[in-house]
C-alpha positions as CSV (number, residue, x, y, z in Angstrom):
1,M,-109.9,33.1,12.0
2,S,-111.4,33.4,15.5
3,H,-109.6,34.7,18.5
4,S,-110.2,33.3,21.9
5,V,-110.6,35.7,24.9
6,T,-107.2,34.5,26.3
7,D,-105.3,35.2,23.0
8,P,-102.2,36.8,24.5
9,S,-101.7,39.3,21.6
10,R,-105.3,40.4,21.8
11,R,-105.2,40.6,25.6
12,A,-102.0,42.7,25.4
13,F,-103.7,45.0,22.9
14,L,-106.7,45.5,25.1
15,L,-104.6,46.2,28.1
16,G,-102.6,48.8,26.2
17,K,-99.4,46.7,25.9
18,R,-97.7,46.9,22.5
19,G,-95.0,44.9,20.9
20,S,-93.6,41.7,22.1
21,A,-93.7,41.5,25.9
22,K,-90.7,40.1,27.5
23,T,-91.7,37.2,29.8
24,P,-91.0,38.3,33.4
25,P,-88.9,36.0,35.5
26,A,-90.8,33.5,37.6
27,I,-91.3,34.5,41.2
28,R,-90.1,31.5,43.3
29,P,-91.4,30.9,46.8
30,P,-89.7,32.8,49.6
31,W,-86.3,31.7,50.9
32,T,-85.5,29.6,47.8
33,L,-81.9,29.1,46.8
34,S,-80.5,31.0,43.8
35,E,-82.4,30.4,40.6
36,A,-79.8,27.9,39.2
37,D,-79.6,26.0,42.5
38,F,-83.3,26.0,42.9
39,A,-83.9,24.7,39.4
40,A,-81.3,22.0,39.9
41,R,-82.9,20.8,43.2
42,C,-86.7,21.4,42.8
43,S,-88.3,18.2,41.6
44,G,-91.7,19.8,41.1
45,C,-93.2,17.3,43.5
46,G,-95.8,19.8,44.7
47,D,-95.3,19.4,48.4
48,C,-94.9,23.1,48.7
49,V,-98.1,23.7,46.8
50,D,-100.0,21.5,49.2
51,A,-98.4,23.2,52.2
52,C,-99.3,26.8,51.1
53,A,-102.3,27.9,53.2
54,E,-102.7,30.9,51.0
55,G,-102.9,28.8,47.8
56,I,-100.5,30.9,45.8
57,V,-97.7,28.3,45.2
58,I,-98.0,26.5,41.8
59,I,-95.9,24.3,39.7
60,D,-95.1,26.4,36.6
61,A,-94.5,25.4,33.0
62,D,-90.8,24.7,33.8
63,K,-92.0,22.1,36.4
64,L,-90.7,24.2,39.3
65,A,-92.4,25.8,42.2
66,A,-93.5,29.4,41.6
67,I,-95.8,32.1,43.0
68,D,-99.1,33.2,41.3
69,F,-100.6,36.1,43.2
70,R,-103.9,35.8,41.3
71,R,-104.7,32.5,43.0
72,G,-105.9,31.6,46.4
73,E,-105.6,34.4,49.0
74,G,-103.5,36.5,46.6
75,L,-100.6,37.3,49.0
76,C,-97.7,35.6,50.8
77,T,-97.7,35.7,54.6
78,F,-94.1,34.4,54.7
79,C,-95.1,31.6,57.0
80,G,-92.4,29.3,55.7
81,A,-94.7,26.3,55.2
82,C,-93.6,25.8,51.6
83,A,-89.9,25.7,52.7
84,D,-90.7,23.4,55.6
85,A,-92.5,21.0,53.3
86,C,-89.7,20.7,50.8
87,H,-87.7,17.4,50.8
88,D,-85.5,18.5,47.9
89,D,-83.4,21.0,49.9
90,A,-84.4,23.8,47.4
91,F,-84.9,26.3,50.2
92,L,-82.6,27.9,52.7
93,S,-82.3,26.1,56.0
94,Q,-84.6,27.2,58.9
95,D,-81.6,28.9,60.6
96,E,-80.7,30.7,57.4
97,R,-84.3,31.8,57.0
98,C,-84.3,33.5,60.4
99,S,-81.4,35.7,59.5
100,S,-82.3,36.6,55.9
101,A,-85.0,38.4,54.0
102,A,-87.7,36.2,52.4
103,W,-86.9,37.6,48.9
104,A,-86.0,40.8,47.1
105,W,-89.3,41.2,45.2
106,R,-91.1,44.5,45.6
107,A,-94.2,46.0,44.0
108,V,-93.9,48.0,40.8
109,I,-96.7,50.2,39.7
110,G,-96.8,50.4,35.9
111,N,-98.2,52.9,33.4
112,A,-101.4,51.0,33.0
113,C,-102.4,52.1,36.5
114,L,-105.9,53.7,36.3
115,A,-105.0,56.5,38.7
116,Q,-102.0,57.3,36.4
117,Q,-104.6,57.6,33.6
118,G,-106.8,60.0,35.5
119,I,-109.3,57.4,36.7
120,M,-110.1,57.2,40.5
121,C,-108.8,53.9,41.8
122,Q,-107.0,53.0,45.1
123,S,-107.5,49.2,45.1
124,C,-103.8,48.6,45.7
125,K,-103.7,51.0,48.7
126,D,-106.7,49.2,50.2
127,A,-105.0,45.8,49.8
128,C,-101.6,46.9,51.1
129,Q,-101.1,45.6,54.6
130,T,-97.8,47.4,55.2
131,G,-99.0,50.8,54.1
132,A,-96.3,50.9,51.4
133,I,-98.8,52.3,48.9
134,T,-100.2,55.7,49.5
135,F,-101.8,58.3,47.2
136,R,-100.8,61.9,46.8
137,Y,-103.7,64.1,46.0
138,Q,-103.3,66.4,43.0
139,L,-104.9,69.8,42.7
140,G,-107.7,69.4,40.1
141,G,-106.9,65.8,39.4
142,V,-107.0,62.3,40.6
143,A,-104.7,61.2,43.5
144,K,-101.5,59.4,42.2
145,P,-100.0,56.3,43.8
146,E,-96.7,56.5,45.6
147,L,-94.8,53.4,46.7
148,A,-92.4,53.3,49.7
149,L,-90.0,50.5,48.8
150,V,-88.7,50.4,52.4
151,Q,-92.2,49.5,53.7
152,C,-93.0,47.0,50.9
153,D,-92.3,43.4,51.8
154,G,-93.3,42.1,48.4
155,C,-96.2,40.1,49.7
156,G,-98.1,40.6,46.4
157,G,-101.4,41.5,48.1
158,C,-101.7,44.5,45.8
159,V,-101.3,42.5,42.5
160,A,-104.7,40.7,42.2
161,P,-106.9,43.5,43.3
162,C,-105.5,45.9,40.6
163,P,-108.3,46.0,37.9
164,A,-105.8,47.2,35.2
165,A,-103.1,44.5,36.0
166,A,-100.7,47.4,36.4
167,I,-98.9,46.0,39.5
168,T,-96.1,43.5,39.1
169,L,-93.3,42.6,41.4
170,G,-89.7,43.5,40.4
171,K,-86.5,42.2,42.0
172,F,-84.6,44.9,43.9
173,E,-81.2,44.6,45.5
174,A,-81.0,45.4,49.2
175,S,-79.3,48.7,48.5
176,H,-82.4,49.9,46.6
177,V,-84.9,48.9,49.2
Protein backbone atom coordinates (compact mmCIF):
# COMPACT_ATOMS: atom_id res chain seq x y z
CA MET A 1 0.00 0.00 0.00
CA SER A 2 1.47 3.36 -0.96
CA HIS A 3 1.11 6.48 1.13
CA SER A 4 0.66 9.88 -0.40
CA VAL A 5 2.69 12.79 0.89
CA THR A 6 -0.45 14.34 2.34
CA ASP A 7 -1.53 11.24 4.30
CA PRO A 8 -2.51 12.86 7.61
CA SER A 9 -1.23 10.01 9.76
CA ARG A 10 2.17 10.05 8.08
CA ARG A 11 2.31 13.84 8.18
CA ALA A 12 1.47 13.78 11.90
CA PHE A 13 4.22 11.25 12.50
CA LEU A 14 6.80 13.29 10.61
CA LEU A 15 5.81 16.43 12.50
CA GLY A 16 6.17 14.58 15.80
CA LYS A 17 2.45 14.40 16.56
CA ARG A 18 1.30 11.12 18.01
CA GLY A 19 -2.14 9.67 18.56
CA SER A 20 -5.35 10.90 17.11
CA ALA A 21 -5.26 14.63 16.79
CA LYS A 22 -8.40 16.46 17.82
CA THR A 23 -9.59 18.67 14.99
CA PRO A 24 -9.21 22.28 16.10
CA PRO A 25 -12.27 24.50 15.87
CA ALA A 26 -12.61 26.48 12.67
CA ILE A 27 -11.47 30.06 12.83
CA ARG A 28 -14.29 32.15 11.47
CA PRO A 29 -13.68 35.61 10.00
CA PRO A 30 -13.51 38.51 12.46
CA TRP A 31 -16.70 39.90 13.95
CA THR A 32 -18.82 36.86 13.14
CA LEU A 33 -21.78 36.00 15.31
CA SER A 34 -21.55 33.12 17.79
CA GLU A 35 -20.69 29.80 16.10
CA ALA A 36 -24.29 28.53 16.22
CA ASP A 37 -25.76 31.79 14.89
CA PHE A 38 -23.05 32.07 12.25
CA ALA A 39 -23.65 28.49 11.08
CA ALA A 40 -27.37 29.17 10.88
CA ARG A 41 -26.96 32.34 8.82
CA CYS A 42 -23.89 31.79 6.63
CA SER A 43 -24.99 30.46 3.26
CA GLY A 44 -21.46 29.76 2.06
CA CYS A 45 -22.01 32.09 -0.91
CA GLY A 46 -18.36 33.20 -0.97
CA ASP A 47 -18.94 36.95 -1.03
CA CYS A 48 -16.60 37.30 1.95
CA VAL A 49 -13.98 35.19 0.14
CA ASP A 50 -14.06 37.54 -2.84
CA ALA A 51 -13.91 40.61 -0.57
CA CYS A 52 -10.84 39.51 1.39
CA ALA A 53 -7.87 41.45 0.03
CA GLU A 54 -5.48 39.22 1.98
CA GLY A 55 -6.92 36.04 0.42
CA ILE A 56 -7.25 34.14 3.72
CA VAL A 57 -11.03 33.65 3.82
CA ILE A 58 -12.16 30.30 2.45
CA ILE A 59 -15.31 28.21 2.41
CA ASP A 60 -14.54 25.18 4.58
CA ALA A 61 -15.77 21.58 4.47
CA ASP A 62 -18.86 22.64 6.45
CA LYS A 63 -19.70 25.12 3.65
CA LEU A 64 -19.07 28.06 6.00
CA ALA A 65 -16.63 30.95 5.83
CA ALA A 66 -13.38 30.27 7.67
CA ILE A 67 -9.85 31.60 7.88
CA ASP A 68 -6.81 29.80 6.48
CA PHE A 69 -3.62 31.65 7.40
CA ARG A 70 -1.55 29.50 5.04
CA ARG A 71 -3.22 31.14 2.03
CA GLY A 72 -2.85 34.55 0.46
CA GLU A 73 -1.04 37.14 2.53
CA GLY A 74 -1.21 34.89 5.60
CA LEU A 75 -2.62 37.40 8.04
CA CYS A 76 -5.78 39.29 8.83
CA THR A 77 -5.63 43.07 8.78
CA PHE A 78 -9.11 43.33 10.34
CA CYS A 79 -10.25 45.60 7.53
CA GLY A 80 -13.85 44.38 7.82
CA ALA A 81 -14.33 43.83 4.08
CA CYS A 82 -15.58 40.28 4.68
CA ALA A 83 -18.23 41.53 7.08
CA ASP A 84 -19.23 44.38 4.76
CA ALA A 85 -19.67 41.95 1.86
CA CYS A 86 -21.95 39.57 3.77
CA HIS A 87 -25.63 39.64 2.77
CA ASP A 88 -26.57 36.88 5.23
CA ASP A 89 -26.22 39.03 8.39
CA ALA A 90 -23.72 36.50 9.78
CA PHE A 91 -21.48 39.26 11.16
CA LEU A 92 -21.92 41.93 13.79
CA SER A 93 -23.30 45.21 12.50
CA GLN A 94 -20.84 47.96 11.64
CA ASP A 95 -21.76 49.84 14.84
CA GLU A 96 -21.19 46.72 16.95
CA ARG A 97 -17.85 46.10 15.23
CA CYS A 98 -16.62 49.54 16.27
CA SER A 99 -17.15 48.75 19.94
CA SER A 100 -16.01 45.13 20.13
CA ALA A 101 -12.85 43.12 19.60
CA ALA A 102 -12.50 41.41 16.23
CA TRP A 103 -12.17 38.00 17.89
CA ALA A 104 -10.71 36.18 20.87
CA TRP A 105 -8.10 34.20 18.90
CA ARG A 106 -4.47 34.54 19.98
CA ALA A 107 -1.24 32.82 18.97
CA VAL A 108 -0.19 29.64 20.77
CA ILE A 109 3.36 28.37 20.38
CA GLY A 110 3.41 24.58 20.60
CA ASN A 111 6.08 22.07 21.58
CA ALA A 112 7.06 21.48 17.93
CA CYS A 113 8.68 24.94 17.93
CA LEU A 114 12.23 24.60 16.60
CA ALA A 115 13.62 27.01 19.20
CA GLN A 116 12.03 24.86 21.92
CA GLN A 117 13.96 21.94 20.39
CA GLY A 118 17.27 23.81 20.53
CA ILE A 119 17.31 24.87 16.87
CA MET A 120 17.82 28.55 16.10
CA CYS A 121 14.65 29.98 14.56
CA GLN A 122 12.85 33.28 15.00
CA SER A 123 10.54 33.23 11.98
CA CYS A 124 7.49 34.00 14.11
CA LYS A 125 9.15 37.03 15.72
CA ASP A 126 10.12 38.41 12.32
CA ALA A 127 6.52 38.08 11.11
CA CYS A 128 4.84 39.49 14.23
CA GLN A 129 3.73 43.03 13.43
CA THR A 130 2.61 43.83 16.99
CA GLY A 131 5.82 42.69 18.68
CA ALA A 132 3.92 40.13 20.76
CA ILE A 133 6.55 37.46 20.11
CA THR A 134 9.97 38.05 21.58
CA PHE A 135 12.87 35.73 22.33
CA ARG A 136 14.66 35.39 25.65
CA TYR A 137 18.27 34.43 25.24
CA GLN A 138 19.46 31.46 27.27
CA LEU A 139 22.96 31.12 28.63
CA GLY A 140 24.63 28.44 26.53
CA GLY A 141 21.51 27.74 24.51
CA VAL A 142 19.13 28.91 21.85
CA ALA A 143 16.81 31.84 22.56
CA LYS A 144 13.30 30.69 23.55
CA PRO A 145 10.08 32.34 22.34
CA GLU A 146 7.88 34.32 24.69
CA LEU A 147 4.39 35.47 23.77
CA ALA A 148 2.71 38.56 25.24
CA LEU A 149 -1.00 37.80 24.88
CA VAL A 150 -1.86 41.41 25.67
CA GLN A 151 0.00 42.53 22.54
CA CYS A 152 -1.19 39.68 20.29
CA ASP A 153 -4.19 40.62 18.17
CA GLY A 154 -4.55 37.16 16.65
CA CYS A 155 -3.81 38.35 13.10
CA GLY A 156 -2.17 34.99 12.30
CA GLY A 157 0.86 36.52 10.62
CA CYS A 158 3.11 34.16 12.59
CA VAL A 159 1.32 30.94 11.54
CA ALA A 160 2.44 30.43 7.94
CA PRO A 161 6.10 31.44 8.39
CA CYS A 162 6.66 28.82 11.11
CA PRO A 163 8.66 26.01 9.43
CA ALA A 164 7.57 23.49 12.07
CA ALA A 165 3.85 24.37 11.98
CA ALA A 166 4.18 24.92 15.73
CA ILE A 167 1.99 28.02 15.91
CA THR A 168 -1.76 27.80 16.03
CA LEU A 169 -4.42 30.16 17.27
CA GLY A 170 -6.36 29.41 20.42
CA LYS A 171 -9.47 31.08 21.73
CA PHE A 172 -8.92 33.14 24.87
CA GLU A 173 -11.50 34.85 27.01
CA ALA A 174 -11.03 38.59 27.55
CA SER A 175 -9.89 38.02 31.14
CA HIS A 176 -6.96 35.92 29.89
CA VAL A 177 -5.70 38.39 27.32
